[in-house]
DSSP file (Angstrom, degrees, kcal/mol; ACC not computed):
  #  RESIDUE AA STRUCTURE BP1 BP2  ACC     N-H-->O    O-->H-N    N-H-->O    O-->H-N    TCO  KAPPA ALPHA  PHI   PSI    X-CA   Y-CA   Z-CA
    1    1 A M              0   0    0      0, 0.0     2,-0.6     0, 0.0     3,-0.1   0.000 360.0 360.0 360.0 132.2  110.4  104.1  111.1
    2    2 A N     >  -     0   0    0      1,-0.1     4,-2.4     2,-0.0     3,-0.4  -0.944 360.0-159.7-112.1 114.4  109.2  102.1  108.1
    3    3 A L  H  > S+     0   0    0     -2,-0.6     4,-2.6     1,-0.2     5,-0.2   0.797  90.6  55.1 -64.4 -32.0  111.3  102.9  105.0
    4    4 A I  H  > S+     0   0    0      2,-0.2     4,-2.0     1,-0.2    -1,-0.2   0.885 110.1  46.4 -69.2 -38.5  108.7  101.6  102.6
    5    5 A T  H  > S+     0   0    0     -3,-0.4     4,-2.1     2,-0.2    -2,-0.2   0.890 112.6  49.8 -65.0 -43.6  106.1  104.0  104.1
    6    6 A L  H  X S+     0   0    0     -4,-2.4     4,-3.1     2,-0.2     5,-0.2   0.914 109.5  52.0 -56.6 -47.2  108.6  106.9  104.0
    7    7 A A  H  X S+     0   0    0     -4,-2.6     4,-2.7     1,-0.2     5,-0.2   0.920 108.8  50.3 -62.7 -43.0  109.4  106.1  100.4
    8    8 A E  H  X S+     0   0    0     -4,-2.0     4,-1.8     2,-0.2    -1,-0.2   0.917 111.4  49.3 -60.0 -44.1  105.7  106.1   99.4
    9    9 A T  H  X S+     0   0    0     -4,-2.1     4,-2.3     1,-0.2    -2,-0.2   0.950 112.3  47.3 -56.6 -51.7  105.4  109.5  101.2
   10   10 A Q  H  X S+     0   0    0     -4,-3.1     4,-2.6     1,-0.2    -2,-0.2   0.870 107.0  56.7 -61.3 -35.1  108.4  110.9   99.4
   11   11 A A  H  X S+     0   0    0     -4,-2.7     4,-2.1     2,-0.2    -1,-0.2   0.894 108.3  49.7 -63.4 -38.5  107.1  109.6   96.0
   12   12 A G  H  X S+     0   0    0     -4,-1.8     4,-1.2    -5,-0.2    -2,-0.2   0.935 110.7  47.7 -63.1 -45.3  103.9  111.6   96.6
   13   13 A L  H  X S+     0   0    0     -4,-2.3     4,-1.4     1,-0.2     3,-0.4   0.895 110.3  53.1 -62.4 -43.0  105.8  114.6   97.4
   14   14 A A  H  < S+     0   0    0     -4,-2.6     6,-0.3     1,-0.2    -1,-0.2   0.852 102.7  56.9 -59.9 -38.6  107.9  114.2   94.4
   15   15 A A  H  < S+     0   0    0     -4,-2.1    -1,-0.2     1,-0.2    -2,-0.2   0.835 110.9  44.5 -66.2 -30.6  104.9  113.9   92.1
   16   16 A Q  H  < S+     0   0    0     -4,-1.2    -2,-0.2    -3,-0.4    -1,-0.2   0.688  97.1  93.4 -84.4 -18.8  103.8  117.4   93.4
   17   17 A A  S >< S-     0   0    0     -4,-1.4     3,-0.8     1,-0.1     5,-0.0  -0.528  73.6-138.3 -77.1 141.4  107.3  119.0   93.1
   18   18 A S  T 3  S+     0   0    0      1,-0.2    -1,-0.1    -2,-0.2    -4,-0.1   0.764 107.8  56.2 -66.0 -24.1  108.3  120.9   90.0
   19   19 A S  T 3  S-     0   0    0      2,-0.2    -1,-0.2     1,-0.0    23,-0.1   0.691 106.9-130.0 -81.1 -17.1  111.7  119.2   90.2
   20   20 A G  S <  S+     0   0    0     -3,-0.8    22,-3.3    -6,-0.3     2,-0.3   0.726  75.9  88.5  76.2  17.8  110.0  115.7   90.2
   21   21 A R  E     -A   41   0A   0     20,-0.2     2,-0.3    -8,-0.1    -1,-0.3  -0.984  48.8-177.6-146.4 162.7  112.0  114.6   93.3
   22   22 A S  E     -A   40   0A   0     18,-1.7    18,-2.9    -2,-0.3     2,-0.3  -0.979   7.4-178.9-151.1 147.7  111.7  114.8   97.0
   23   23 A A  E     -A   39   0A   0     -2,-0.3     2,-0.3    16,-0.2    16,-0.2  -0.997   9.2-170.4-154.2 151.9  114.2  113.6   99.8
   24   24 A V  E     -A   38   0A   0     14,-2.1    14,-2.2    -2,-0.3     2,-0.5  -0.988  27.4-123.8-144.4 137.1  114.4  113.5  103.6
   25   25 A T  E     -A   37   0A   0     -2,-0.3    12,-0.3    12,-0.2     3,-0.1  -0.710  25.5-178.4 -72.9 120.1  117.4  112.7  105.7
   26   26 A V  E     +     0   0A   0     10,-2.3     2,-0.3    -2,-0.5    11,-0.2   0.513  67.4  15.0-106.5  -9.1  116.5  109.8  108.0
   27   27 A H  E    S-A   36   0A   0      9,-1.5     9,-2.3     1,-0.0    -1,-0.3  -0.909 111.8 -10.3-163.9 138.8  119.8  109.4  110.0
   28   28 A G  E     -A   35   0A   0     -2,-0.3     2,-0.3     7,-0.2     7,-0.2  -0.419  59.5-154.8  73.8-150.1  122.9  111.8  110.4
   29   29 A G    >   -     0   0    0      5,-0.6     3,-1.7    -2,-0.1     5,-0.0  -0.956  46.2 -44.7 160.4-171.3  123.5  114.8  108.4
   30   30 A H  T 3  S+     0   0    0     -2,-0.3    -1,-0.1     1,-0.3     5,-0.1   0.828 132.4  49.6 -56.4 -33.6  126.4  117.0  107.3
   31   31 A E  T 3  S+     0   0    0     -3,-0.0    -1,-0.3     3,-0.0     2,-0.2   0.557 101.2  78.0 -85.9  -4.8  128.1  117.0  110.6
   32   32 A H  S <  S-     0   0    0     -3,-1.7    74,-0.1     2,-0.1    -3,-0.1  -0.646  79.4-128.8-104.3 157.5  127.9  113.2  111.0
   33   33 A A  S    S+     0   0    0     -2,-0.2    73,-3.4     1,-0.1     2,-0.4   0.721  97.3  50.1 -75.7 -19.4  130.1  110.6  109.4
   34   34 A L  E     + B   0 105A   0     71,-0.2    -5,-0.6     2,-0.0     2,-0.4  -0.978  64.1 177.0-120.1 129.7  127.0  108.6  108.3
   35   35 A R  E     -AB  28 104A   0     69,-2.1    69,-2.5    -2,-0.4     2,-0.5  -0.993   5.1-172.7-127.4 129.5  124.1  110.1  106.4
   36   36 A Q  E     -AB  27 103A   0     -9,-2.3   -10,-2.3    -2,-0.4    -9,-1.5  -0.985   5.6-179.2-123.5 135.8  121.1  108.2  105.1
   37   37 A T  E     -AB  25 102A   0     65,-2.4    65,-3.3    -2,-0.5     2,-0.6  -0.992  23.3-144.0-132.9 132.3  118.5  109.8  102.9
   38   38 A V  E     -AB  24 101A   0    -14,-2.2   -14,-2.1    -2,-0.4     2,-0.4  -0.900  31.4-174.4 -94.8 120.2  115.3  108.3  101.4
   39   39 A M  E     -AB  23 100A   0     61,-2.6    61,-2.6    -2,-0.6     2,-0.5  -0.943  13.2-159.4-124.0 136.7  114.9  110.0   98.0
   40   40 A A  E     -AB  22  99A   0    -18,-2.9   -18,-1.7    -2,-0.4     2,-0.4  -0.941   7.1-173.3-116.7 135.0  112.1  109.7   95.4
   41   41 A L  E     -AB  21  98A   0     57,-3.2    57,-2.4    -2,-0.5   -20,-0.2  -0.993  22.2-126.6-129.7 132.3  112.3  110.5   91.7
   42   42 A C    >   -     0   0    0    -22,-3.3     3,-3.1    -2,-0.4    52,-0.3  -0.438  49.5 -77.2 -72.0 148.4  109.6  110.6   89.2
   43   43 A E  T 3  S+     0   0    0      1,-0.3    52,-0.2    -2,-0.1    -1,-0.2  -0.117 122.1  20.9 -46.6 133.0  109.9  108.6   86.1
   44   44 A G  T 3  S+     0   0    0     50,-2.9    -1,-0.3     1,-0.4    51,-0.1   0.139  98.3 115.0  95.7 -22.9  112.3  110.3   83.7
   45   45 A E    <   -     0   0    0     -3,-3.1    49,-2.6   -25,-0.2    -1,-0.4  -0.273  43.6-174.7 -78.2 167.8  114.0  112.4   86.4
   46   46 A H  E     -E   93   0B   0     47,-0.2     2,-0.5    -3,-0.1    47,-0.2  -0.977  30.6-111.5-154.9 162.7  117.7  111.9   87.4
   47   47 A L  E     -E   92   0B   0     45,-2.8    45,-0.8    -2,-0.3     3,-0.1  -0.903  52.0-105.4 -94.6 128.3  120.4  113.0   89.8
   48   48 A H  E     -     0   0B   0     -2,-0.5    42,-0.1    43,-0.1    44,-0.1  -0.100  42.7 -85.9 -49.1 146.9  122.9  115.0   87.9
   49   49 A E  E     +     0   0B   0     42,-0.1     2,-0.3    40,-0.1    42,-0.2  -0.350  69.1 144.0 -58.8 133.6  126.3  113.4   87.1
   50   50 A H  E     -E   90   0B   0     40,-2.2    40,-1.8    38,-0.1     2,-0.3  -0.932  40.4-118.3-158.1 177.9  128.6  113.9   90.0
   51   51 A E        -     0   0    0     -2,-0.3     2,-0.5    38,-0.2    37,-0.2  -0.883  12.7-138.5-127.3 157.8  131.4  112.2   91.9
   52   52 A H        -     0   0    0     35,-0.8     2,-0.4    -2,-0.3     3,-0.1  -0.977  24.2-176.7-115.2 120.5  131.8  111.1   95.5
   53   53 A H        +     0   0    0     -2,-0.5     3,-0.0     1,-0.1    -2,-0.0  -0.955  58.5  17.0-116.6 142.2  135.2  111.8   97.2
   54   54 A G  S    S+     0   0    0     -2,-0.4    53,-3.0    52,-0.1     2,-0.3   0.656 115.1  32.7  80.8  15.7  136.4  110.8  100.6
   55   55 A G  E    S-C  106   0A   0     51,-0.2     2,-0.2    -3,-0.1    51,-0.2  -0.966  82.5 -82.1 175.8 171.5  133.9  108.1  101.5
   56   56 A E  E     -C  105   0A   0     49,-0.8    49,-2.9    -2,-0.3     2,-0.4  -0.604  32.7-168.4 -92.7 147.3  131.6  105.3  100.4
   57   57 A T  E     +C  104   0A   0     28,-0.5    28,-2.7    -2,-0.2     2,-0.3  -0.998   7.5 177.9-139.6 135.6  128.2  105.8   99.0
   58   58 A T  E     -CD 103  84A   0     45,-2.6    45,-3.0    -2,-0.4     2,-0.4  -0.926  15.1-149.3-131.3 160.4  125.5  103.0   98.4
   59   59 A V  E     -CD 102  83A   0     24,-2.5    24,-2.9    -2,-0.3     2,-0.5  -0.994   4.0-167.7-128.6 133.6  122.0  102.9   97.1
   60   60 A L  E     -CD 101  82A   0     41,-2.1    41,-2.7    -2,-0.4     2,-0.5  -0.984  24.9-133.9-120.5 116.0  119.2  100.4   98.1
   61   61 A V  E     +C  100   0A   0     20,-2.5    19,-3.1    -2,-0.5    39,-0.2  -0.618  28.3 173.4 -76.2 123.7  116.2  100.5   95.8
   62   62 A L  E     +     0   0A   0     37,-2.1     2,-0.3    -2,-0.5    38,-0.2   0.799  66.0   6.8 -95.7 -38.3  113.0  100.6   97.8
   63   63 A H  E    S-C   99   0A   0     36,-1.8    36,-2.4    15,-0.1    -1,-0.3  -0.995 107.2  -1.2-150.7 138.1  110.5  101.2   95.0
   64   64 A G  S    S-     0   0    0     -2,-0.3     2,-0.4    34,-0.3    34,-0.2  -0.286  84.4 -61.8  84.8-162.6  110.5  101.3   91.2
   65   65 A H        +     0   0    0     32,-0.4    30,-1.7    13,-0.1    31,-1.5  -0.991  45.9 179.3-131.4 134.0  113.5  100.9   88.8
   66   66 A I  E     -GF  77  94B   0     11,-2.3    11,-2.5    -2,-0.4     2,-0.4  -0.782  18.4-139.6-122.5 168.0  116.6  103.0   88.4
   67   67 A R  E     -GF  76  93B   0     26,-2.4    26,-2.7    -2,-0.3     2,-0.7  -0.985   6.9-148.6-133.9 125.7  119.6  103.0   86.2
   68   68 A L  E     -GF  75  92B   0      7,-2.8     7,-1.8    -2,-0.4     2,-0.5  -0.811  20.1-164.3 -86.8 114.5  123.2  103.7   87.4
   69   69 A V  E     +GF  74  91B   0     22,-2.9    22,-2.1    -2,-0.7     2,-0.4  -0.928  15.1 173.4-111.2 128.7  125.1  105.3   84.4
   70   70 A T  E >   -G   73   0B   0      3,-3.3     3,-1.9    -2,-0.5     2,-0.2  -0.911  64.6 -58.0-133.0  97.5  128.8  105.5   84.5
   71   71 A G  T 3  S-     0   0    0     -2,-0.4    -1,-0.0     1,-0.3    19,-0.0  -0.467 121.1 -14.5  64.3-129.7  130.4  106.8   81.3
   72   72 A A  T 3  S+     0   0    0     -2,-0.2     2,-0.3    -3,-0.1    -1,-0.3   0.484 125.7  83.2 -88.4  -4.1  129.2  104.4   78.4
   73   73 A E  E <   -G   70   0B   0     -3,-1.9    -3,-3.3     2,-0.0     2,-0.3  -0.798  54.9-177.9-106.3 148.0  128.1  101.8   80.9
   74   74 A S  E     -G   69   0B   0     -2,-0.3     2,-0.4    -5,-0.2    -5,-0.2  -0.958  11.0-157.9-141.7 155.1  124.8  101.4   82.8
   75   75 A Q  E     -G   68   0B   0     -7,-1.8    -7,-2.8    -2,-0.3     2,-0.1  -0.967  14.1-139.8-140.0 119.7  123.3   99.1   85.3
   76   76 A R  E     -G   67   0B   0     -2,-0.4     2,-0.3    -9,-0.2    -9,-0.2  -0.409  18.0-167.9 -72.0 151.7  119.7   98.6   86.0
   77   77 A A  E     -G   66   0B   0    -11,-2.5   -11,-2.3    -2,-0.1     3,-0.1  -0.997   4.7-171.9-148.3 142.2  118.4   98.1   89.5
   78   78 A A    >   -     0   0    0     -2,-0.3     3,-2.1   -13,-0.2   -17,-0.3  -0.588  50.1 -50.8-118.8 173.2  115.0   97.0   90.9
   79   79 A P  T 3  S+     0   0    0      0, 0.0   -17,-0.2     0, 0.0    -1,-0.2  -0.242 128.2  20.7 -48.9 132.8  113.4   96.9   94.4
   80   80 A G  T 3  S+     0   0    0    -19,-3.1     2,-0.1     1,-0.3   -18,-0.1   0.120  91.5 130.5  88.3 -19.2  115.8   95.2   96.8
   81   81 A D    <   -     0   0    0     -3,-2.1   -20,-2.5   -20,-0.2     2,-0.5  -0.444  42.8-156.3 -66.2 135.2  118.9   95.8   94.7
   82   82 A F  E     -D   60   0A   0    -22,-0.2     2,-0.4    -2,-0.1   -22,-0.2  -0.977  10.2-172.2-125.3 125.3  121.8   97.3   96.4
   83   83 A L  E     -D   59   0A   0    -24,-2.9   -24,-2.5    -2,-0.5     2,-0.6  -0.940  19.9-145.2-120.9 135.1  124.6   99.2   94.5
   84   84 A V  E     -D   58   0A   0     -2,-0.4   -26,-0.3   -26,-0.2    -2,-0.0  -0.898  30.2-134.1 -94.7 122.1  127.9  100.6   95.7
   85   85 A L        -     0   0    0    -28,-2.7   -28,-0.5    -2,-0.6     2,-0.1  -0.473  17.5-120.5 -79.1 147.9  128.4  103.8   93.7
   86   86 A P        -     0   0    0      0, 0.0   -34,-0.3     0, 0.0    -1,-0.1  -0.441  12.9-124.8 -84.1 158.9  131.8  104.4   92.2
   87   87 A E  S    S+     0   0    0    -36,-0.1   -35,-0.8    -2,-0.1     3,-0.1   0.732  88.8  79.3 -74.1 -25.1  133.9  107.4   93.0
   88   88 A H  S    S-     0   0    0      1,-0.2   -38,-0.1   -37,-0.2   -36,-0.1  -0.328 103.3 -56.8 -82.8 173.7  134.2  108.5   89.5
   89   89 A R  S    S+     0   0    0    -38,-0.1     2,-0.3   -40,-0.1   -38,-0.2  -0.097  70.3 141.7 -61.5 142.1  131.5  110.4   87.7
   90   90 A H  E     -E   50   0B   0    -40,-1.8   -40,-2.2   -20,-0.2     2,-0.3  -0.967  29.6-151.4-163.7 165.9  127.9  108.8   87.5
   91   91 A R  E     - F   0  69B   0    -22,-2.1   -22,-2.9    -2,-0.3     2,-0.5  -0.958  14.2-132.4-143.6 159.9  124.3  109.7   87.6
   92   92 A I  E     -EF  47  68B   0    -45,-0.8   -45,-2.8    -2,-0.3     2,-0.3  -0.968  20.5-165.7-120.6 130.2  121.2  107.9   88.6
   93   93 A E  E     -EF  46  67B   0    -26,-2.7   -26,-2.4    -2,-0.5     2,-0.7  -0.863  19.3-130.3-115.1 148.7  118.2  107.9   86.4
   94   94 A A  E     - F   0  66B   0    -49,-2.6   -50,-2.9    -2,-0.3   -28,-0.3  -0.881  20.6-179.6 -90.6 104.4  114.5  106.9   87.3
   95   95 A E  S    S+     0   0    0    -30,-1.7     2,-0.3    -2,-0.7   -29,-0.2   0.833  80.1   5.2 -74.9 -30.9  113.2  104.5   84.6
   96   96 A T  S    S-     0   0    0    -31,-1.5   -52,-0.2    -3,-0.1   -55,-0.1  -0.811 113.8 -60.3-135.9 172.3  109.9  104.4   86.6
   97   97 A D  S    S+     0   0    0     -2,-0.3   -32,-0.4   -54,-0.1     2,-0.3  -0.437  76.9 177.7 -44.0 131.5  108.7  106.3   89.6
   98   98 A A  E     -B   41   0A   0    -57,-2.4   -57,-3.2   -34,-0.2     2,-0.4  -0.990  29.5-160.4-150.1 156.2  111.4  105.1   92.1
   99   99 A A  E     -BC  40  63A   0    -36,-2.4   -37,-2.1    -2,-0.3   -36,-1.8  -0.990  16.6-175.6-134.0 143.0  112.6  105.6   95.8
  100  100 A I  E     -BC  39  61A   0    -61,-2.6   -61,-2.6    -2,-0.4     2,-0.6  -0.968  29.1-128.7-138.5 150.1  116.0  104.8   97.1
  101  101 A L  E     -BC  38  60A   0    -41,-2.7   -41,-2.1    -2,-0.3     2,-0.6  -0.928  30.0-163.7 -92.8 116.4  117.9  104.7  100.4
  102  102 A F  E     -BC  37  59A   0    -65,-3.3   -65,-2.4    -2,-0.6     2,-0.5  -0.917   6.0-171.0-104.9 116.2  121.0  106.7   99.7
  103  103 A T  E     -BC  36  58A   0    -45,-3.0   -45,-2.6    -2,-0.6     2,-0.5  -0.942   4.3-173.1-118.1 131.2  123.8  106.1  102.3
  104  104 A N  E     -BC  35  57A   0    -69,-2.5   -69,-2.1    -2,-0.5     2,-0.6  -0.976   7.9-164.7-123.8 117.8  126.9  108.2  102.4
  105  105 A V  E     -BC  34  56A   0    -49,-2.9   -49,-0.8    -2,-0.5     2,-0.6  -0.916  12.7-158.8-101.8 114.9  129.9  107.4  104.7
  106  106 A V  E     - C   0  55A   0    -73,-3.4   -51,-0.2    -2,-0.6   -52,-0.1  -0.810  12.0-135.3-102.7 128.1  132.2  110.4  105.0
  107  107 A Q        -     0   0    0    -53,-3.0     2,-0.0    -2,-0.6    -1,-0.0  -0.522  34.4-101.9 -74.4 142.0  135.8  109.6  106.1
  108  108 A P              0   0    0      0, 0.0    -1,-0.1     0, 0.0   -75,-0.0  -0.386 360.0 360.0 -66.4 150.7  137.1  112.1  108.7
  109  109 A R              0   0    0     -3,-0.1    -2,-0.0    -2,-0.0   -55,-0.0   0.395 360.0 360.0 -86.3 360.0  139.3  114.8  107.4
């Protein structure tokens, strides 16, 4: 599997979707401790503000530019940038058409 090719495919699907986003799980799932998802967002779209509890979550930017917003602070990220998402409320905004590898490690209950 080539993540860049997959990101390009998801970007094409996002451009056609009314939501302006598209995603596919590439490893794991809800029943696994590790889940990895390639997600594409069209420019101006965002992932709604949310929190992550009980596990670590990271984002690797594959294409485009995003902004991680946590309260009054924000951090820009470009291709190749790796972000560890905070457990407190945050959102991800697409400054350009973008694709990310979203990895979530769920701690066992």
